[in-house]
C-alpha positions as CSV (number, residue, x, y, z in Angstrom):
1,X,22.8,11.7,11.2
2,X,20.6,8.7,13.1
3,X,20.3,5.6,11.4
4,X,17.3,5.3,9.5
5,X,14.2,3.0,10.2
6,X,11.7,1.2,7.5
7,X,9.8,2.9,5.5
8,X,7.0,3.3,7.8
9,X,8.5,5.7,10.8
10,X,10.7,5.6,13.5
11,X,14.4,5.8,13.9
12,X,17.2,7.5,12.3
13,X,20.1,5.9,9.1
14,X,23.8,5.7,8.8
15,X,26.7,6.4,6.2
16,X,25.8,2.7,4.6
17,X,22.9,2.6,2.5
18,X,20.1,1.7,4.6
19,X,16.1,1.6,4.9
20,X,14.5,5.2,4.3
21,X,12.0,7.1,5.9
22,X,9.3,7.9,4.2
23,X,6.5,9.9,5.5
24,X,3.2,11.6,3.5
25,X,1.2,14.8,3.5
26,X,-1.6,14.5,1.5
27,X,-5.4,15.9,1.0
28,X,-6.3,13.1,-1.0
29,X,-8.0,9.7,0.5
30,X,-6.7,7.6,-2.2
31,X,-3.1,8.6,-2.4
32,X,-3.4,7.6,1.7
33,X,-4.9,4.3,0.9
34,X,-1.7,4.0,-1.7
35,X,0.7,4.7,1.2
36,X,-0.8,2.6,3.4
37,X,-0.8,-0.1,1.2
38,X,2.7,0.7,0.3
39,X,3.9,0.4,4.3
40,X,3.7,4.3,5.3
41,X,2.8,4.7,8.5
42,X,3.5,8.1,9.1
43,X,0.9,11.3,7.6
44,X,1.7,14.7,8.3
45,X,-1.3,17.0,8.8
46,X,-2.0,20.5,8.7
47,X,-3.1,22.4,12.1
48,X,-6.6,22.6,10.9
49,X,-6.9,19.1,10.0
50,X,-7.7,17.1,13.2
51,X,-10.8,16.5,12.2
52,X,-9.5,14.8,8.7
53,X,-6.7,13.0,10.5
54,X,-9.3,11.3,12.9
55,X,-11.6,10.5,10.2
56,X,-8.8,8.5,7.9
57,X,-7.3,6.4,10.9
58,X,-10.5,4.6,10.0
59,X,-9.1,3.4,7.1
60,X,-5.9,2.1,8.4
61,X,-3.5,2.6,11.5
62,X,-1.1,5.3,10.9
63,X,0.8,7.9,12.9
64,X,-0.5,11.4,12.5
65,X,1.7,14.0,13.0
66,X,0.9,18.0,12.7
67,X,2.8,20.5,11.4
68,X,2.1,24.0,13.0
69,X,2.1,27.5,11.4
70,X,5.7,28.1,13.7
71,X,7.4,25.5,12.2
72,X,7.2,22.8,15.0
73,X,6.4,18.8,14.3
74,X,3.8,17.5,17.0
75,X,3.1,14.1,17.5
76,X,-0.5,12.8,18.8
77,X,-0.3,13.8,22.3
78,X,0.7,17.0,21.0
79,X,4.8,16.5,22.3
80,X,7.5,17.8,19.7
81,X,8.8,15.1,17.7
82,X,10.8,17.7,15.5
83,X,10.7,20.9,13.3
84,X,10.9,22.2,9.9
85,X,14.3,24.2,8.8
86,X,12.7,26.4,5.5
87,X,15.7,27.1,3.2
88,X,14.9,30.2,1.3
89,X,18.4,31.9,0.7
90,X,22.0,31.2,1.2
91,X,22.1,32.8,4.6
92,X,18.9,30.3,5.7
93,X,21.3,27.3,4.5
94,X,24.5,28.6,6.2
95,X,22.2,29.1,9.6
96,X,20.8,25.8,8.7
97,X,24.4,23.9,8.6
98,X,25.4,25.4,12.2
99,X,22.5,24.1,13.9
100,X,23.3,20.4,12.4
101,X,25.9,19.7,15.7
102,X,23.3,20.4,18.0
103,X,20.2,19.3,16.4
104,X,17.8,16.2,18.2
105,X,14.9,14.9,16.7
106,X,13.3,15.0,13.3
107,X,14.6,18.0,10.9
108,X,12.4,18.1,7.8
109,X,14.4,20.4,5.6
110,X,11.9,22.7,3.2
111,X,14.0,24.1,0.1
112,X,11.7,26.9,-1.7
113,X,12.9,27.1,-5.3
114,X,16.5,25.3,-4.9
115,X,17.1,21.8,-3.4
116,X,20.3,19.8,-4.7
117,X,22.6,22.3,-2.9
118,X,21.3,22.5,0.3
119,X,20.3,18.8,0.5
120,X,24.1,17.9,-0.4
121,X,25.1,20.5,2.0
122,X,22.9,19.4,5.0
123,X,23.4,15.5,4.5
124,X,27.2,16.4,4.5
125,X,26.1,18.7,8.2
126,X,24.4,16.1,9.5
127,X,26.6,13.3,9.1
128,X,28.4,14.0,12.6
129,X,25.0,13.8,14.6
130,X,23.4,10.2,15.8
131,X,20.7,12.3,17.4
132,X,19.0,13.7,14.4
133,X,16.9,12.6,11.5
134,X,17.1,14.8,8.5
135,X,14.3,14.8,6.5
136,X,13.6,16.0,3.1
137,X,10.2,17.8,1.6
138,X,9.4,16.4,-2.0
139,X,6.5,17.2,-4.3
140,X,7.0,14.0,-6.2
141,X,8.8,11.0,-6.9
142,X,11.6,12.0,-9.0
143,X,12.4,15.3,-6.4
144,X,12.4,12.4,-3.7
145,X,14.8,10.0,-5.6
146,X,16.9,13.3,-5.7
147,X,16.9,14.1,-1.6
148,X,17.8,10.2,-0.8
149,X,21.0,9.9,-3.6
150,X,22.2,13.5,-2.6
151,X,25.9,12.6,-1.9
152,X,25.2,8.7,-2.3
153,X,24.2,8.6,1.2
154,X,21.0,11.0,1.0
155,X,18.9,11.9,3.6
156,X,17.6,9.9,6.0
157,X,13.9,9.9,4.2
158,X,11.3,12.1,2.4
159,X,8.4,14.0,3.4
160,X,6.3,13.4,0.1
161,X,4.0,16.1,-0.6
162,X,1.2,14.9,-3.2
163,X,-2.3,14.0,-3.9
164,X,-1.3,11.6,-6.8
165,X,-1.4,8.0,-5.7
166,X,1.4,7.1,-8.4
167,X,3.7,9.7,-7.0
168,X,3.2,7.7,-3.8
169,X,3.5,4.4,-5.2
170,X,6.4,5.1,-7.4
171,X,8.6,6.3,-4.8
172,X,7.5,3.8,-1.9
173,X,8.4,0.6,-4.8
174,X,11.7,3.1,-5.4
175,X,12.8,3.4,-1.4
176,X,11.7,-0.5,-1.1
177,X,14.2,-1.7,-4.2
178,X,17.2,0.5,-2.6
179,X,16.5,-1.1,0.3
180,X,16.8,-4.8,-0.8
181,X,19.5,-3.6,-3.2
182,X,21.4,-1.6,-1.2
183,X,22.2,-3.8,1.9
184,X,26.1,-3.9,2.4
185,X,28.3,-6.6,1.2
186,X,29.8,-8.8,3.7
187,X,32.8,-10.3,3.6
188,X,33.2,-14.1,4.9
189,X,36.1,-16.0,5.7
190,X,36.0,-19.5,5.9
191,X,37.0,-21.3,9.2
192,X,37.7,-25.1,9.3
193,X,35.7,-27.4,11.5
194,X,37.7,-28.7,14.2
195,X,35.0,-30.6,16.1
196,X,31.2,-31.3,16.5
197,X,30.0,-32.6,19.4
198,X,26.3,-33.4,21.0
199,X,26.7,-31.2,24.7
200,X,23.3,-31.9,26.4
201,X,19.8,-29.8,26.5
202,X,19.3,-25.8,26.2
203,X,16.8,-23.1,25.3
204,X,17.3,-23.0,21.9
205,X,15.4,-20.0,19.5
206,X,13.5,-20.8,16.4
207,X,12.7,-17.4,14.8
208,X,10.2,-17.1,11.9
209,X,10.4,-14.0,9.8
210,X,7.7,-12.4,8.1
211,X,9.6,-12.4,4.6
212,X,10.5,-15.7,2.7
213,X,14.0,-16.9,2.6
214,X,15.6,-18.5,-0.6
215,X,18.4,-20.8,-1.3
216,X,21.3,-19.3,0.9
217,X,19.6,-17.3,2.8
218,X,19.6,-17.5,6.5
219,X,21.0,-15.5,9.6
220,X,24.4,-14.5,11.6
221,X,24.7,-16.4,14.7
222,X,27.4,-17.0,17.0
223,X,28.5,-17.9,20.7
224,X,30.5,-14.5,20.2
225,X,30.3,-11.3,18.8
226,X,33.7,-11.6,16.5
227,X,32.6,-14.3,14.5
228,X,28.7,-15.1,13.3
229,X,28.2,-18.0,11.2
230,X,25.6,-18.2,8.6
231,X,23.0,-20.4,9.9
232,X,20.8,-21.6,6.5
233,X,16.6,-20.8,6.8
234,X,14.5,-24.4,6.7
235,X,13.9,-23.7,2.8
236,X,14.5,-27.4,1.7
237,X,11.8,-30.0,1.9
238,X,13.1,-33.4,3.3
239,X,11.4,-36.6,4.0
240,X,11.1,-35.4,7.6
241,X,9.7,-32.3,7.4
242,X,7.8,-29.4,4.8
243,X,10.1,-26.5,3.9
244,X,9.7,-23.7,5.5
245,X,11.1,-20.9,4.0
246,X,10.6,-18.3,6.4
247,X,12.1,-19.9,9.3
248,X,15.8,-19.8,10.8
249,X,16.6,-22.6,13.7
250,X,19.1,-20.1,14.8
251,X,20.4,-21.8,18.2
252,X,20.4,-21.3,21.9
253,X,19.1,-18.0,23.9
254,X,22.5,-16.6,24.7
255,X,24.3,-16.4,21.2
256,X,24.3,-13.3,19.3
257,X,22.8,-12.5,16.0
258,X,23.7,-9.7,13.5
259,X,21.0,-6.9,13.5
260,X,20.9,-3.8,11.0
261,X,23.3,-1.2,11.1
262,X,26.0,-3.2,12.2
263,X,24.7,-3.6,16.1
264,X,24.6,-7.4,17.3
265,X,21.5,-8.7,19.7
266,X,20.9,-11.8,21.8
267,X,18.4,-14.4,20.7
268,X,17.0,-13.9,24.0
269,X,15.8,-10.2,23.4
270,X,14.2,-11.3,20.0
271,X,10.1,-10.1,19.9
272,X,7.5,-9.7,17.1
273,X,8.2,-7.0,15.3
274,X,11.8,-6.5,15.6
275,X,14.2,-6.4,12.7
276,X,16.9,-8.8,11.7
277,X,19.4,-8.9,9.3
278,X,19.1,-11.3,6.6
279,X,22.3,-12.8,4.8
280,X,23.1,-14.8,1.6
281,X,26.2,-17.5,0.6
282,X,27.4,-14.2,-1.3
283,X,27.1,-11.8,1.6
284,X,24.3,-9.8,0.3
285,X,22.0,-8.2,2.9
286,X,18.5,-7.5,3.3
287,X,16.2,-6.8,6.7
288,X,13.1,-8.7,7.6
289,X,11.0,-8.3,10.5
290,X,10.2,-11.1,13.1
291,X,6.8,-12.5,13.1
292,X,7.1,-15.0,16.5
293,X,10.1,-16.4,18.3
294,X,9.6,-19.9,19.4
295,X,12.2,-20.9,22.5
296,X,12.1,-24.8,23.3
297,X,13.8,-27.1,25.0
298,X,16.2,-29.0,22.5
299,X,19.4,-30.9,22.6
300,X,22.4,-29.2,21.4
301,X,25.4,-29.6,19.4
302,X,28.6,-27.7,19.5
303,X,30.3,-26.5,16.3
304,X,34.1,-25.4,16.8
305,X,36.4,-24.0,14.4
306,X,39.0,-22.1,13.5
307,X,39.7,-19.2,11.0
308,X,42.7,-18.7,8.8
309,X,44.7,-17.1,11.4
310,X,44.5,-19.7,14.0
311,X,41.7,-17.6,16.0
312,X,38.8,-19.8,17.2
313,X,35.2,-19.7,17.5
314,X,32.4,-21.6,18.0
315,X,28.2,-21.7,17.4
316,X,25.9,-24.0,19.3
317,X,22.8,-25.0,17.2
318,X,20.0,-27.7,17.9
319,X,21.1,-31.1,17.0
320,X,19.0,-31.7,14.3
321,X,19.4,-32.6,10.1
322,X,17.1,-29.4,9.5
323,X,19.7,-27.2,11.1
324,X,22.6,-26.1,8.6
325,X,25.4,-24.1,8.3
326,X,26.7,-22.4,5.1
327,X,29.9,-22.5,3.6
328,X,32.4,-22.8,0.9
329,X,31.5,-26.4,-1.4
330,X,34.4,-28.8,-1.5
331,X,37.0,-27.7,-4.4
332,X,36.1,-24.4,-4.3
333,X,38.8,-21.9,-5.5
334,X,38.5,-19.7,-2.4
335,X,36.6,-19.5,0.5
336,X,35.2,-16.0,0.1
337,X,31.4,-15.7,-0.3
338,X,31.7,-13.8,-3.3
339,X,31.7,-16.1,-6.1
340,X,28.0,-16.1,-6.9
341,X,25.8,-19.4,-6.7
342,X,22.9,-20.8,-8.7
343,X,20.8,-23.4,-8.5
344,X,22.4,-27.1,-8.7
345,X,23.1,-29.0,-6.0
346,X,25.3,-32.4,-4.5
347,X,25.1,-34.3,-1.5
348,X,28.1,-33.8,1.1
349,X,29.7,-37.1,1.2
350,X,28.9,-40.4,-0.7
351,X,25.8,-41.8,-1.5
352,X,25.4,-45.8,-1.2
353,X,25.0,-46.7,-5.1
354,X,26.5,-43.7,-6.6
355,X,30.3,-43.4,-8.0
356,X,31.0,-39.5,-7.1
357,X,28.7,-39.4,-4.6
358,X,26.7,-36.1,-5.9
359,X,23.0,-36.0,-6.3
360,X,20.7,-33.1,-6.8
361,X,18.9,-31.2,-4.2
362,X,15.7,-32.4,-5.2
363,X,16.9,-36.1,-4.6
364,X,18.7,-35.4,-1.4
365,X,15.7,-33.8,0.1
366,X,13.5,-36.5,-1.5
367,X,15.7,-39.5,0.9
368,X,16.5,-36.7,3.4
369,X,20.0,-36.9,2.5
370,X,22.3,-33.5,3.6
371,X,21.8,-31.2,0.1
372,X,24.3,-28.3,-1.1
373,X,23.7,-25.5,-3.2
374,X,26.4,-24.3,-5.6
375,X,27.6,-22.3,-8.6
376,X,27.4,-25.5,-11.2
377,X,26.5,-28.9,-11.9
378,X,28.3,-31.3,-9.2
379,X,27.9,-34.0,-11.4
380,X,30.1,-32.1,-14.7
381,X,33.4,-32.0,-12.9
382,X,33.4,-28.4,-12.0
383,X,32.8,-27.1,-8.4
384,X,30.2,-25.8,-6.6
385,X,30.9,-22.2,-5.3
386,X,29.2,-22.9,-1.8
387,X,26.7,-25.4,0.2
388,X,24.4,-25.6,3.0
389,X,25.4,-28.7,5.0
390,X,23.5,-30.1,8.3
391,X,24.7,-30.1,11.6
392,X,24.3,-34.0,11.8
393,X,26.2,-34.4,8.9
394,X,29.4,-31.7,9.3
395,X,32.6,-33.2,10.2
396,X,36.2,-31.7,11.2
397,X,38.0,-30.7,8.3
398,X,35.0,-29.1,6.5
399,X,34.8,-25.1,5.9
400,X,32.0,-22.9,6.9
401,X,31.8,-19.2,6.2
402,X,32.1,-16.6,9.3
403,X,31.8,-12.9,9.6
404,X,34.3,-11.4,11.7
405,X,34.0,-8.2,13.5
406,X,34.7,-6.4,16.6
407,X,34.0,-8.9,19.7
408,X,33.6,-6.0,22.4
409,X,30.3,-4.5,22.1
410,X,28.0,-2.2,24.5
411,X,24.4,-2.4,24.0
412,X,25.0,-4.3,20.8
413,X,27.1,-1.2,19.4
414,X,30.9,-2.3,18.4
415,X,33.5,-0.4,20.9
416,X,37.0,-0.3,21.4
417,X,38.2,-2.4,24.7
418,X,40.1,-5.0,25.6
419,X,38.0,-8.4,25.9
420,X,38.1,-12.0,26.1
421,X,35.6,-14.6,25.5
422,X,35.6,-18.4,25.6
């Protein structure tokens, strides 16, 4: 199956739990309104409902798809975007399984009186076909959830056929919760910083998202796709600048960033409406939309580090107090990102006038000191699990989280190829 796009529409899915498509077919205006408010952007109409589709376009922007009597799915311009596969017997199911190998576009599974077995069989059959998007017709939220959970992977999405606004809201909420909670858990390695030095001016990209980020969250960025650093958001306030929890000062335009579906992209390619991957200190992920990207000439700093096996890696970032990298806190027992975190803080290094060098995150922000967020109070004698430290305070010997993965890429997709990057 193809990698599924966000709940509104477009694209297809992966074997890893990811965003699911949610389409709607209804004759009730309140149900349509509920769908639009929930982010659904594809609505399916019958052949005789062209006038209704045009009338409802005044309520909000959506893509109208027409379902014809002979089972075709047509776009607004009359082009075929998919087809309906009716399943009324075991023979129909076996034929649908055979067709899965060569199917393209959207395939809408419409079972008559049995659904679970057909869904499981077709989910398995479509696993090896990246060019097709498997949807399942469902009359209500409960049936839709069954389709999305078939064989754990589920169909790429659901066509919800209902006139009930409550059913629309319920399934949309489920899809959203699944998307937020079902992101892949990343496993970081703790790389040791070997050098930090200013290198001059460059064009850096500041990424403003359509979502608010919390403590510990940021984006995965690096000079090489094989090793991406966790660049923290600007969610902490300081004496120099107000909190901007939607922003990640990600780095210069050449840098790679992690995208949903295991892909990478260049910061220079990001545009409004693009989807990026947000990751936190524990390795949990979610997706977020880009609101805008600001590219400006700024002073850059080079951070070089070494992974536990001795492999070098690096990242270029803006030389500014508000740019921070996430890593294990000093004294933590492991460099792993799996050790939870909470909301206490300490400064990296000693603040004049204190015996231990520990201050709260709020105090650190108040006077401009670098803060770290961790799993326990720094003044209690126990160590925090992670911290976010400014590049202006980062020093050789500090440890930072790095996501290691395949370095060879073609249009952002990992491939098997020999490659050397320096």
